[in-house]
LUMVEX-891888 format. One record per residue: x, y, z of N, C-alpha, C in turn; residue in three letters. Coordinates in steps of 0.2 Angstrom, whole numbers, plus 5000, padded with zeros to 4 digits. Layout:
REM LUMVEX-891888
XYZXYZXYZALA...
***
This chain:
REM LUMVEX-891888
524150535395523950615397524650655396UNK525050615400525750665401526250675392UNK526150645388526350635381526250705380UNK526750755378526650775373527050785366UNK527050715363527050715359526450675352UNK526250735350525450735347525450665344UNK525850665342525750585335525950525341UNK525250485345525850445347525450375344UNK525150375340525150305334525750285334UNK525750215335526450175332526450165325UNK526050195321526050155313525650215311UNK526150225307526150305302525950275296UNK525250325294525450305283525150375281UNK525450355277525450445276525250435265UNK524850465265524550465257524750535253UNK524950525251525250565244525050605239UNK524850625232524450635228524650685224UNK525150645217525450695213525050675204UNK524950765203524750745197525050805191UNK524650805186524950835179524650885179UNK524050885182523650965182523150935190UNK523450985193523150995200522550985201UNK522051055198521351075199520950985200UNK521450925196520850885195520850845204UNK521250895205521350845213520550855218UNK520450895216519650935219519250865221UNK519050825218518750765220518850725227UNK519550685223520150665230520150675232UNK520050785234520150815243519450785244UNK518950825240518450815246517950735248UNK518450675243518250595246518750615254UNK519250645253519650615259519550665266UNK519150735263518550755268518250745271UNK517650695267517450665269517450605273UNK518050555272518150505276518550495281UNK518850585280519150595286519950555286UNK520250555280520950515278521550605276UNK521750615279522350655275522650625271UNK522550675263523150635261523650725259UNK524050705255524350785253524550795247UNK524650835243524650845236524950885232UNK525250895229525550905224525550915217UNK526050935215525950925204526550925203UNK526350895198527350855196527350895189UNK528150935188528250975182528550925178UNK527950945173528150925165528250965161UNK528550965157528950985152528050985146UNK527951085143527651055136527751135133UNK527451125125527951165121527251175118UNK527151225112527051235108526351295111UNK525951285103525451315105524851305114UNK524151355111523751345119523351285116UNK523451265110522951205109523251135109UNK523951115114524451105112524151065121UNK523951025123523451005129523950955133UNK524450915130524950865132524350815136UNK523750785132523550745134523950685136UNK524450655133524550605133525250575142UNK525250665141525450655148525050685153UNK524350675153524150675159524250615165UNK524050635169524350575176524350615180UNK524050545185523550545193523850505196UNK524250485202524550435207524250445212UNK524250395218524550385225524750355228UNK525150385230525850325232525450345245UNK525450265245525250255252526050225256UNK526650275259526750225263526250225270UNK526650135273526550165281527150125285UNK527350155291527650145292527650095300UNK527850065302527550065312528050015314UNK527850085320528750105323528750045329UNK528449975326528449935337528749885332UNK528749855325529349795323529549835316UNK529849905315529849915309529749915303UNK529349895303528949875294528849945291UNK529149935286528749985280528549975273UNK528049985273527649945266527550015261UNK527350005257526950035251526950025244UNK526250065244526250055237525850105233UNK525650085222525450175221524750125218UNK524450175217523750205214523850225209UNK523550215205523450255200522850265195UNK522750325191521950365191521850395194UNK521150425192520750415196520150385201UNK520150355196519650265200520250215204UNK520950265204521250195207521350235215UNK521550295214521650345220521050345225UNK520450345222519550365224519650275228UNK519850225226519650185228520050175234UNK520650205235521150205240520950235244UNK520650295246520450335250519850315253UNK519150265252518550265251518650175254UNK519350145254519450085256519850105263UNK519950145266520250145272519950155275UNK519250175277518650165280517950165278UNK518150085278517550025274516750065277UNK516750085282516450075286515950165286UNK516250185279516050255277515450245272UNK515350195271515050175264515250195258UNK515850235257515750305250516050235245UNK516050165246516350145240515750095240UNK515350095243514850025245514949975250UNK514849925248514749875252515649825252UNK516049865258516549825255516849765260UNK516149755265516449695268516649715278UNK516449795278516749805282516549845287UNK515549825284515049865287514949925282UNK515149945276514549995275514349975270UNK513850005267513150005265512650035266UNK511950035263511050065267511050065275UNK510950105277510750105283510050055282UNK509750015280509150005281509449905280UNK510149925281510249845281510549825272UNK510349865267510349815260510849835260UNK511649845252512049825253512149895243UNK512649915245512849975238513249895235UNK513249915226513749885223514149915224UNK514849895224515549945225515649925218UNK515349895215515749875206515449945202UNK514849965204514350005201514750065202UNK514750085210515050145212515850145207UNK516150115207516750105201516650125196UNK516050105194516050095185515950165184UNK515450195188515050285185515750315188UNK516150315194516650325192517150345187UNK517350285181517650245176517450305172UNK516850275172516650305166516550415164UNK516450445172516550485171517050535171UNK517850475171518450505172518350515164UNK518250455162518350445152518150505151UNK517550515152517050575147517350635149UNK517250635155517250735158518150735162UNK518350725160519450765163519550795159UNK519550745150519650795145519450865145UNK518550885146518450935145518450985152UNK518550965157518651015164519351005167UNK519850965162520551005164520951015159UNK521150965156521650925152521550965146UNK520850995142521051025138521051105133UNK521551135134521651195133521251225132UNK521451305135520951365131520451375127UNK520851365121520751365113520251305113UNK520451235112520351195112519851175117UNK519551175121519051185125518551205121UNK518451265118517851285117517651275107UNK517851185108517951145104517251115103UNK516751145101515751115102515751065103UNK516050995100516150925101516350905111UNK516350975113516650955120515850955124UNK515551025121515051035125514450985124UNK514450955116513950925115514050865120UNK514750815121515050765128514650785133UNK514850845136514650885141513850855144UNK513350885138512750885139512550835138UNK512850765136512650735134512850685140UNK512950705144513350675149513050675156UNK512650725153512150775159511250755159UNK511150745153510750705150510350655152UNK511150585152511450545154511050505162UNK511250565166511150545171510550555172UNK510150635171509350625170509250565169UNK509150545162508850495161508950395167UNK509450425169509550335174509350385180UNK509150405183508850445189508150405192UNK507950435183507050445180506750405180UNK507450325179507250265175507350205180UNK507750245186507850195191507350225198UNK507050265199506850305204507550325210UNK507950325206508550345215508450385215UNK508850445221509050485226509650505221UNK510150445220510950455221510850415213UNK511750405211511850365206511950305205UNK511850255215511950205215511650185222UNK510950205221510450205225510050255229UNK509950275234509550325241510250335244UNK510550325246511150325249512050365244UNK512150435246512750445243513550395243UNK513450395239514450385236514850435235UNK515450405233515950405227515950445223UNK515350405222515250415213515050485210UNK514450515217514050555216514550645219UNK515150615224515650675223515850655219UNK516250615216516750625209516450645203UNK515850625200515450645198515150705196UNK515050745203514450795201515450845205UNK515750865204516350885206516550895197UNK516450835195516950855185516250865181UNK515750855182515250885179515350955180UNK515250975186515251045186515851085184UNK516251055182517251095182517151085171UNK516651005174516651025162515951055160UNK515451055162515251115160515351185159UNK515851225167516051285167516251275162UNK516751255159517551245154517251255148UNK516751205149516451205139515751255136UNK515651305146514951345145514151295142UNK514451285147513451225148513051255153UNK512851285149512351335155511951325158UNK511751275155510651225158510851145159UNK510751135162510751045163509951035166UNK509950975163509050955167509150955174UNK508450925173508150945181508550915188UNK508550845188508650815192509350775190UNK509650825187510350805186510750885190UNK510250925191510350985195510150955201UNK509550945205509650905211510250875212UNK510450835209511150785211511650865214UNK512050875209512450915210512450975215UNK511651005216511651055222511650985230UNK511350965228511250915234512350915237UNK512550885231513250865234513750925234UNK513750965231514151005230514051065236UNK513651075237513251125243513151105250UNK513651035250513750995255514051045261UNK514251045265514651105271515251075271UNK515551005269516351005270516551005264UNK516151005258516250995252516351065251UNK515951135250516151185251516851205254UNK516851195262517351185265518051165262UNK518051135259518851085256518951115250UNK518451115246518551125237518451195233UNK518051205239517651295239516951285234UNK516751345234516151355231516151355221UNK515551275220515751265212515151275209UNK515251315203514851365199514451275198UNK513651275200513351245196512951265189UNK512851255183512451275180511751285183UNK511451325177510451325178510351285176UNK509651255179509151215179508851225173UNK509251175165508651195158507951135159UNK508251075157507551035153507450995158UNK506551015156505950985164506250915161UNK506450885169506150805170505750765167UNK506050715163505450655162504750665165UNK504650675171504150645172503550735171UNK504050795171503650835169503450855162UNK503850815160503850805151503050745148UNK502950725152502550665151501750745154UNK501750765159501150775163500950825158UNK501550855152501150925145500950875140UNK500950815142500850775135500250785129UNK499550805133499350805129499250895124UNK499650955131499550995126500051005120UNK500550945122501050955113500750915109UNK500150885111499850835107499250895101UNK498950945106498450965102498951005099UNK499351035103499751105097500351075091UNK500251005091500650955085500250965078UNK499650935081499150925077498850985073UNK498851045079498751105074499351135070UNK499951105070500351155067500651085060UNK499951035061500250965056500050985048UNK499651055046499751035039500251065035UNK500451015030500851025024500851045020UNK501451105019501151155011501551115006UNK501051154999501151124994501851124994UNK501651034987502351034984503251014992UNK503051014997503550985000503250925003UNK503750905006503250815014503150855019UNK502950825022502450845033503250885034UNK503150925038503650925046503850895044UNK503550835045504050775051504750755048UNK504650775042505650775041506150835041UNK505550895043505950955041506350965050UNK506850975053507150985061506251005065UNK506250945068505350965071505651035077UNK505051035080504951095084504751055090UNK504650995091504850985099505550985101UNK505650955108506250965112506550895111UNK507050905105507450845103507950825109UNK507950755111507950705115508650675112UNK509150715116510050675116510250635118UNK510450595112510650525114511350545118UNK511350515123512150525127512550475125UNK513350525123513750475123514050455127UNK513850455131514650425137513950405142UNK514050325140513850275144513750235152UNK513150225153513350225159513550175163UNK513750125168513950115171513650045169UNK513849955169513449925166513149905173UNK512649875171512049855175511749875176UNK512149955177511250005178511150045171UNK511150035166511250075159510950095158UNK510350185157509850175157509650165151UNK508850135150508450165143508650215139UNK508750235135508550295131507950305127UNK507850285126506950265123506750315126UNK506250355128505750365131505150315133UNK504450325137503850275135503550315128UNK503250265123502650315118502550355118UNK502550405114501850455114501250445113UNK500450455113500050435110500150445102UNK499650405099499750435093499750495087UNK500450495086500450555084500850555078UNK500250555070500350525065500850595061UNK500550655063501550695061501950695064UNK501950645069502750645071503050585069UNK502850515067502850465062503450465057UNK504050435055504150445048503750435040UNK503850485038503650475034503450425030UNK502650405029502350345026502350335017UNK502250405015501950385009502750385007UNK502850365000503550364998503450444991UNK503950464994504050524990504550504985UNK504450584980504750534974505250614975UNK505650624969506350624971506350724973UNK505950734967505650824965505250814973UNK505250804978504750804986505250804991UNK505850794989506350794996506450874998UNK506250865004506250935008506850985006UNK506851065007507251105004507751075009UNK508351095006509251065017509051125020UNK509151115025509051145034509751135035UNK509751185038510351175043510251205050UNK510551205054510451195060510251255066UNK510151325061509951365063508851355063UNK508851325059508251325059507651265061UNK508151215067507951165070508351185078UNK508551105078508951115089509351095086UNK509751085082510351065083511151105083UNK510851165084511551215086512051175088UNK511751135093512351105098512751075095UNK512551005089512750965089513650995083UNK514050975084514750995082514750965075UNK514550925074514350885065514050935058UNK513350975062512851015059513351085062UNK513951075067513851145067514451155058UNK514851105060515551075055515251095047UNK514551075045514351045038513951115037UNK513851155043513851245040514251275040UNK514751295043515251295042515751295036UNK515751235033516051235028515451255019UNK514851285024514451285018514151245015UNK514051185019513751135013513151105014UNK512751125009511951095011511651025014UNK511051025020510850965022510150995024UNK510050925026509350915031509650875035UNK509550895041509350865049508550855051UNK508550795052507850805056507950735061UNK507450725065507450685070506950615067UNK507150585071506550525068506850455077UNK506050415077506350365084507150345085UNK507150325090507750285092507950235086UNK508550245083508850175077509450165081UNK509250115081510350075085510350045079UNK510149975076510149985071510049985061UNK510549975058510349985052509349955048UNK509149905052508349875052508149915058UNK508249955061507749995065507650055060UNK508150085058508150135050507850125047UNK508050065042507650025035506550045040UNK506550035045505850035048505550075052UNK505850145054505850185056505850255052UNK506250245047506350275045506450295032UNK505850255031505750245024505950295024UNK506250275016506450345013506450315004UNK506150365000506250344992506750314989UNK506450254984507350244982507550234980UNK507950294977508550354974508750374981UNK508450364986508850344994509050324999UNK509850315002509850255004510150305013UNK509950245018510450265025510950205024UNK511550215027512250185026512350135035UNK512750085031512650025037513650045040UNK513650055046514150085045514750015051UNK515249985050515349945056516149965055UNK516349975063517249985065517649915067UNK517849915064518349845060519049875064UNK519349835070520049825072520649755071UNK521149795068521649745067522349735069UNK522449695073523249725078523449755072UNK523649705066524249745063524249805058UNK523649805056523249845049523149925051UNK522849915058522649985060521749965063UNK521650045062520850025064520450075057UNK519750025056519350045051518750075051UNK518550135048517650145048517550115040UNK517150085040516750055035516150065035UNK515950115030515050145027514950125022UNK514350075022514050055016513350045014UNK513150055010512450065006512149995014UNK511350025014510949995020510949915017UNK510849885010510749835008511449775007UNK512149815008512949795005512849735010UNK513349705008513749635012514349645015UNK514649645019515149655021515449585023UNK516249575021516049505022516849535022UNK517349515030517849545032518549485029UNK518349455024518949435022519049435016UNK518449465012518449505006518749595004UNK518349595012518749685014519349665014UNK519749615017520449625015520849625012UNK520849585007520949585001520749654996UNK520249654996520249754995520549794999UNK520749765003521049845007521849845003UNK521849784999522649755000522949755004UNK522749715010523049715016523749655017UNK524349685019524549605016524549565023UNK524949515023525149465027524549445030UNK524549435038523949385040523549455042UNK522849435041522549485040521749455046UNK521249505049521049475057520549525059UNK520349565054519949605056519249585059UNK519449645066518749635070518049675073UNK517749655074517249735077517949735083UNK517749815083518049855088517649845097UNK517849855103517449865105517049935109UNK516549975111516350015111516650055114UNK517050075120517750105120518350115117UNK518250075111518550115108518650145103UNK517650125103517550175097517250225101UNK517150235106517050295110517950335110UNK518350325112519050345111519250385103UNK519050345100519050345092518650385087UNK518250385087517650425084516950455087UNK517150455096516850495099515950475099UNK515750425097515250395097514850345102UNK514550315101513950275105513950195100UNK513950155102513550095098512950115096UNK513150105090512350115087512250205086UNK512450255085512950315082513450325079UNK513450295075514350285071513950315061UNK514150345060514250365052514650385050UNK514850395042515350415040515750485042UNK515050545045515250615047515550585055UNK515650545057515950525063516750555061UNK516950545058517750545058517950605060UNK517650645059517650705059518050705068UNK517950675070518250665075518750645079UNK519050605075519650565072520250615071UNK519750645067520550705067521050725071UNK520550755077521050775082521550695086UNK520950665086521150585089521850585088UNK521750575080522350525076523150585078UNK522750645079523450685077523950695086UNK523550655091523950655094524150585097UNK523850535093524150455093524050435089UNK524450415083524550405075524050305078UNK524250275082524150215083523150215082UNK523050285084522150275084521750295078UNK522250325073522150355065521650305066UNK521250335059520450275059520550295050UNK520450235047520550235039519750225038UNK519450265034518750275031518650245022UNK518150185026518350165017517250145017UNK517250165011516650205008516450165003UNK515750135005515450104998515250164990UNK515550114986515650154978515150154976UNK514550104978513950114977513350184980UNK513750214986513350274989513450324984UNK513850304980514250374973513650344968UNK513350314967512950274960512650344958UNK512450314950511950374949511250364950UNK510950304953510550284957510450334962UNK510950354966510950394973510650464973UNK510250494975510050564976510150554984UNK510150544987510550564993510550524998UNK511150545003511350475009511250495014UNK510950465018510550485023510850455031UNK511350485037511650455039511650475046UNK511750465052511750485059512350545064UNK512250585063512850655067512950645071UNK513150575073513550555080513050555087UNK512350555083511750525089511050475084UNK510650425088510550375085509850395082UNK509750435085508850485085508750535082UNK509450535077509450625069509850575065UNK509650615059510150585054509950645050UNK510350675048510750705041510950685034UNK510450705030510450695023511050725021UNK511350695014511850755008511950715002UNK511850764998512050734993512550684990UNK512850644989513350604987514050654986UNK513550694983514450744981514850784988UNK514250814992514450824995514550795001UNK514250745002514850685007515350695004UNK515750664997516350674995516650744999UNK516350774996516750875001516850885005UNK516050855010516450855017517050825019UNK517150775017517650725020518650765017UNK518450795010518850815008519050885011UNK518550895012518750985017518950965026UNK518750935027519150895034519750845033UNK520050855029520550825029520750765027UNK520350705025520150635026520250635017UNK520650565017520650515010520350475011UNK519850475011519450405010519450325004UNK519650265007519550225006518750214998UNK518950184992518250184991518350134986UNK517850044990517650014987516949954983UNK516849924982516249924979516149834983UNK515549844985515249814993514749784984UNK514549694989514149684985513349684990UNK513049664985512249684988512349614991UNK511849604997512049565002511349505000UNK511749454999511149354995511349374989UNK511849404985512049424980512849374979UNK513249354971513649294970514049344973UNK514549334976515249354977515649354972UNK516349384970516949384965517349344969UNK517249294975517649234980517149184978UNK516949174970516449104969515949054974UNK515449144976515049134979515149104985UNK515949114989515649064995515549105000UNK515249105005514849145010515549175013UNK515449235019515849255022516249225027UNK516649215029516849175036516549175043UNK516249225043515949265051515249235052UNK514949195046514649165048514349095043UNK513949065044513749005042513649005034UNK513648945030513348955021512548985021UNK512349005018511849035014511348935014UNK510948945016510548875016510548885007UNK510348855005510348804996509648754999UNK509348774992508748754994508648654988UNK508248634992508048544989507948554981UNK508048504979507648484972506948444975UNK506248454970505948444972505448464977UNK505148424979504548464985505248464993UNK505648414992506048415001506048465001UNK506148534999506148595002505548585007UNK505048605005504548625009504348585013UNK504648495012504548475018504948475024UNK505748485024506048505027505648565033UNK505448615029505448685034504948675035UNK504448625035503848595039504148585045UNK504548545043504748475051505048545058UNK504648515062504848595069505748565070UNK505948595074506648565077506448535083UNK506948495087506948425089507048465096UNK507648515094507448545104507848615101UNK507448675103507448725101508048775102UNK508148755108508548785115509348765115UNK509448735110510048715108510248715101UNK510548745099511248765091511248725089UNK511148685083511348625081511448655073UNK511848585069512348635064511948595056UNK511948625052511548595051512048565047UNK511648505042511948455037512748475033UNK513248435035513748465033514448505036UNK514148555040514448605045514848555050UNK515048595054515648545055515648545062UNK515148625065514948655072515748675075UNK516448695072517048695073516948785075UNK516248815073516348905076515848895080UNK515748975082515548985091514648975090UNK514448945091513848955091513248985094UNK513549015100513249045104513449125101UNK513049185104513249245104513349265113UNK513949285112514149335120513449355123UNK512849375119512749455124511749395122UNK511849325121511349295120511149235124UNK512049205127511749175133512849145135UNK512649215141513449195139513849125145UNK513349105147513649015149513948965143UNK513648965139513648925133514048945131UNK514249005127514549035124515349045127UNK515449045134516049045139516248965134UNK515748935138515648845137516048835128UNK515948885123516148855118516948915116UNK516948955121517548975120518048925120UNK518048905126518748855131518548785128UNK518148755125517948715121518448715114UNK517848745110518148745103518948765102UNK519248795108519948825107520348775108UNK520148685112520548665111520948685120UNK520448705126520948725130520448675136UNK519948625137519548595139519248545138UNK519048505139518648465138518248445143UNK517648435146517248405150517348335153UNK517148305159516948245161516848225162UNK516348185167515848145166515648145174UNK516248175179515948185185516148265184UNK515248295188515248345187515948405192UNK515948445190516448515193517348485190UNK517348425184518048405186518248395178UNK518448435175519148425171519648405166UNK519648395162520148395157520548435154UNK521148465157521648515156522048495150UNK521648515141522148485135522548535133UNK523148525131523848525127524048625132UNK523348665123523548715126523348765133UNK522948745135522948775145523548745148UNK523748665150523948665155524848685150UNK525048705146525448735142525748795146UNK525048855147525048895152525348905159UNK525248835163525048825167525948785167UNK526248775163526848745162527248805164UNK527148865158527748905160527548975167UNK526748945169526949005176527348945179UNK527148875179527948855183528648855184UNK528748875176529648855176529648935177UNK529349005176529549065176529449075184UNK529049025188528949065197529449015197UNK529848965195529848925198531048975199UNK530848975195531649015194531549085201UNK531149115201531149165205530949165213UNK530749115215530649065221531449045221UNK531749025218532649005220532949055222UNK532849105220533149165223533049155228UNK532349165232532649175237532449115242UNK532849085240533049025243532548985246UNK531948955241531248905241531448865238UNK531248805242531448745237530748685237UNK530748635230530048635231530048535233UNK529348545234529248475238528548435239UNK528548395238527748345238527648315245UNK527048335246526648305252526048285252UNK525948235254525448165252524748205250UNK524248175246523648215243523148185251UNK523148155254522748135260522848135267UNK522448165273522448195278522048155280UNK522448155288522048115291521248155294UNK521048125295520348155304520548185309UNK521148165312521448165317521448235315UNK522048225310522648295309522248355308UNK521448355301521048395302520848425308UNK520448375310520148405318520448435324UNK521148445323521648465329521848565324UNK521448565318521648655319521048655315UNK520548635321519748645319519648725316UNK519948775318519948845315520248875309UNK520648835307520948805300520548775294UNK520248735299519848685294519048705293UNK519048755299518248795300517848805293UNK518048835288517948875281517748815275UNK518248775276518348735273517748665275UNK517648655280517348605282516948565277UNK516448625275515548605270515848565260UNK516648565261516848585255517248505253UNK517348495260518148395260517748365259UNK518148345252517948265250518348235255UNK517648175256518048095264517948035258UNK518547995261518747925258518347875263UNK517747865263517647805268517547745265UNK517747705260517847655257518647635254UNK518847555257519047525251518947465249UNK518847465243518447415243517747415242UNK517747335247517047315247516947325257UNK517647345256517447355265517747445266UNK517147445274517347535279517947525281UNK518147595280519047595280518547625291UNK519247605296519247615301518947695302UNK519347725299519247785300519247845292UNK518847885292518847915286519347955284UNK519447965276520247985275519948075273UNK520548125275520048165270520748175263UNK520348205258520848235254520848295251UNK521448315254521848385255521248445254UNK521048485257520548545252521248605251UNK521648615257522448635258522748605264UNK523648645264524148575265524348585273UNK524248635274524448665281524448595288UNK524048565286523848525293524248455289UNK524448445283524948415282525748385283UNK525848495281526248495281526748535286UNK526448555292526548585294526748535303UNK526448495304526548425309527348415307UNK527448415300528148385298528648445300UNK528548485300528648545301529148545311UNK528648535310528848535319529348475322UNK529148415318529748345317530448385314UNK530448445311531048465308531548515309UNK531148555312531448615316531648585323UNK532148585325532448575332532648625336UNK532948685330533348745336533348785329UNK533348865329533548935327533848895321UNK534648855322534948835318534548795310UNK534148775313533648755308533148785300UNK533248865304532848925298533148965297UNK532949015291532348955290532248925286UNK531548905285531248855282530948865275UNK531248855271530448885265530548835258UNK529948815260529648755254528948775251UNK528848755242528548785240528148675237UNK527548695234527548645232526948645229UNK526948635222526548625216525948565218UNK525548545218525048495219524348525216UNK523848475218523148465213522548465222UNK522448495225521748505229521248495229UNK520748475232520048445230519648495236UNK519248535231518348575236518048555233UNK517448515239517148495232516448545233UNK516648585226516048665229515348625224UNK514748675228514148635225513848735221UNK514148765222513948835218513948815210UNK513848805208513948785197514548785197UNK515148735197515748735194515748765189UNK516048805187516348815181517048815179UNK517348785174518148755170518548825172UNK519148815174519348895177519248935183UNK518548915184518549005192518248955197UNK517948895197517648865202517548805198UNK518248765204517848695199518148635205UNK518048595204518048545212518848515214UNK519148495208519848475209520048555203UNK520748545207521248625202521748615206UNK522348635202523048635200523148695203UNK523448705211524048745212524748755214UNK524948815216525548855221525448845224UNK525348825232525548835239526348825240UNK526548895242527248895249527048895256UNK527748885258527448875265527948885271UNK528148895273528948945277528748935284UNK529548955288529348955294530248995293UNK530049065300530649085301530649105311UNK531449125309531549155316531149205320UNK530849275316530749305318530049355314UNK529849395315528949405312529149445308UNK529949485308529949525300530349475297UNK530549435298530949385294530249355287UNK529549335294529149315290528849375283UNK528749405287528049455284528749505278UNK529249485279529449505270529549455265UNK529749395267529349345266528649355260UNK528349355265527449375263527549415257UNK527949485257528049535254528549505246UNK528649455247529149445242528849415239UNK528649335242528049335237527149355234UNK527249405238526549435235526649465229UNK527349535230527649545223527649485216UNK527849435219527949375213527149375211UNK526649345217526349335211526049415207UNK526049465208525749515205526149515197UNK526849505199527249495191526649445188UNK526549385191526349305186525549355184UNK525349395188524349435184524849485180UNK525149525181525449585175525949575170UNK526549515172526949535168527049465162UNK526549395165526449345163525649335160UNK525449335163524749365162524049435157UNK524649465160524349555157523549555160UNK523649545164522949585170523049635175UNK522849675174522849705179522749705189UNK523149705193522949695201523149735202UNK522849755210522949805216523049765223UNK523949745223523949725231523649775235UNK523649735241523449745246523449715250UNK522749725257522749685263521849655264UNK521949615265521449555263520849605269UNK520349595270519649615275519649575279UNK519349565286519449505291519049455283UNK518449475281518049435278518349405275UNK518749445272519249385265519649335266UNK519849355275520349315275520149225276UNK520649155274520449125275520249075282UNK519949045285519949025291520549005295UNK520649025300521249045304521749065302UNK521749115293522249135292522249215297UNK523049245298523449305300523049345297UNK
***
C-alpha cells in the first residue's frame, strides 16, 4: 500500500505500432481500447515523390513490435507482427477471454456456451483489408475518385448485406460482436467517405451503426461518418414482390421493330455482384430466391434477327451509372448495349440464361499464369477450345511452358473481378495495376474468330456476372486500343474439331472417346458402371493424371496428389505409410540444414531406444497422461506373453531423462545438449492422413539440461527461431512464433 512506484508489475509488455499511413491505425486503436491493451502508434517516415496520383501503394506498411521484460528473471523477448490482420490478432489474443478473436481456448466465445470460429474472424478482416485499405487510406485524393474504387466499396457493402440476410446473423460471425465487426465497420466507413458512397444497404447500415456508435469506439477514434440507408433489405424486397410483378407486367408491351424491354437496361433494381469475396465457409449465396414467373424478366426466348438487335444504350438509360466499364465506354463515346440477366457464373450458364442469335456470341474467358512467362487473359468464342499446350506454341513462348489457371486472389488483384465475372473488358483494371507492379501485367489474348465477318455483336461481362455488355467487334478493338492495350490475336479451334496438333487431345484432359466399330458402341454404352463412386480409366489410359477434382472430393484429390507425385505409398496397416525418395529427400534436406545450425549451439546428436518400460512410463504419469490413449504396447514375444508390457515410445522424455540423472553429477556436467532424430508411434484413431496425422512418423526432438532457468529459456528461444527458419526459409510457410495457451501445451509441459 505504501509503494510510490505506479508500475509494480515485474513483467512489462509494450506494444508499438508503426505504419506509413497513420489513418489506418483507427481500427487497431479501437480494438486495443475494447481489449484494455495499451498500444503506442507512430508513422514511419517514407519518401514520396511525384504528383497526387502517386499513391506509394508498394510502400504501405503496418507492423506491431511486442516487447516484454521480466524484471524477476531479467528475461527479455520480442517479436513483430505485420499487416492489419497480424496486428489485430496480437491485440485480441492478449486477452482471449474478451472473445474478440473467437474461441482461443482461453474462455472466449459466445455467452451461451457456443464457440465462434476464430478462422472466420481472421478471414473477414483479411478480406476487408485486401478490398478496402486501398480506397480508405492509400489512394491519393485524385485517384480515389476513380469510379472503380466506388464500385468496389459498394460491392463490399452489398456483400455484407447478403451475408447477414442469408445467415440471419446479428454480426459477421454470429450473434456476438468480434474484432471482424470492428475492423470491417471502420474500414468500410472510411472507404465510403473517401470514395463518395452516400448510401449502403439497410442491414449493412445497422451493423455499422451498432459498432461505430459504441461509446468506447467513439471515445477512441472519434465520430465516424456512416453512409445513409440505401437499398431495402432482401426481406423488404420480398414483401413488395407482388407489386413489382404487377408493375412489370403492365410495362411489358414491346414496341414495334424492337426486342422486348427485357434486353434493354431493366428498370427494376439491379443486384450488384460483390467483387470482394466473403470469408471461406461463410460465402453468401449471390443468387436471390427466384421471383414468380415473370415472362418479361426472362432472357429472350425468340431468336432475333440481326435487324432486331436493340438500339445501343448507355449507362444513363439504365442503372449501370456506377459501373467502371460502362463509364469508360461512355467517356470514349463507344456505343454499347448493357443489360441485366440471371446470374451466370460460367459460359454454359450464359448460353442457357441468355440465348443469342446465330450472328452474336458470348465470350469464354480464362486467366492463366506461368512462372516464367507471366499472366494471360484469354477471351474466346463460347464454342472455342483452349488447349494450353497449343496456346503456348501460338504465343511463341520459349523454354518450358506451364500455363495454369490462376487463383481468385490473383484474379482480383490483377483484374479487379471475382471468378465468373471475367471478360475482355476487365483488362481496363490492369492498366493501373501494371503501372505500379510490372510483374502483374496481364497480356490480353483474343480469339480471331470473335472478329469474323459472321459475328455482328460480342457480349461480355462488365465486371459482374449478372450483367452483359454487347459491342460491335470493331468497337471492342477500338476500346482496347483507346485504353492503350495491345492484344494478341490467335485463331482457336472449335471445340470438338480436329486440331492442328494431329488431332491430339489437349494435355489437361483425357482424350475424346472414339466410336467403336459395328454395334459395339451401343452395347458398351448400355452397360452400367461397375463402381460409380470411383473414377476409373478407360482402356488404354494410364491413370497418371489426377482422377479427382479438389472441389469435388478433397480427400481423394489429396490422395491422388501425394501418390501420383511419388511421395507416398500406402501400406497394409492403417495409418502407416511408405515415404518414397521424393518425400524422404525433403526430410534429409531439413536434417542436414538443422544439424549444421544446432552444432553451432553446441548440441550433439544421439539415439535412445524405441521401447520404454511400463515402470518408467508410469513414473511420469502427468507427462504421459495426454498420450495414454495413443500409446502402443508390446504384450507378446513369439508364442508367449511378456511378463510386463513394453510401450513403443510416443515421445522420449521418459527414456532420456533417467539417463540424464545418471550422467549429471555436478554443475560441471552442465549444460548437456542432445538432439535425436527418431520415429515415434501414436496410435491415432481420428482419420489417419499421410503427412498430417499418422500412427508412425519421423521427428526431431532436442533435450537439454542447464544450470539456470535463464540459460534454459535462452536455449528454448534459440530452438524456436530455428524452427521458424525451417518453416519460412526452407519450406516457404509463414508462421507466427509465440507462447502456447494452457490447452495447447502437451501434458506435463511448462
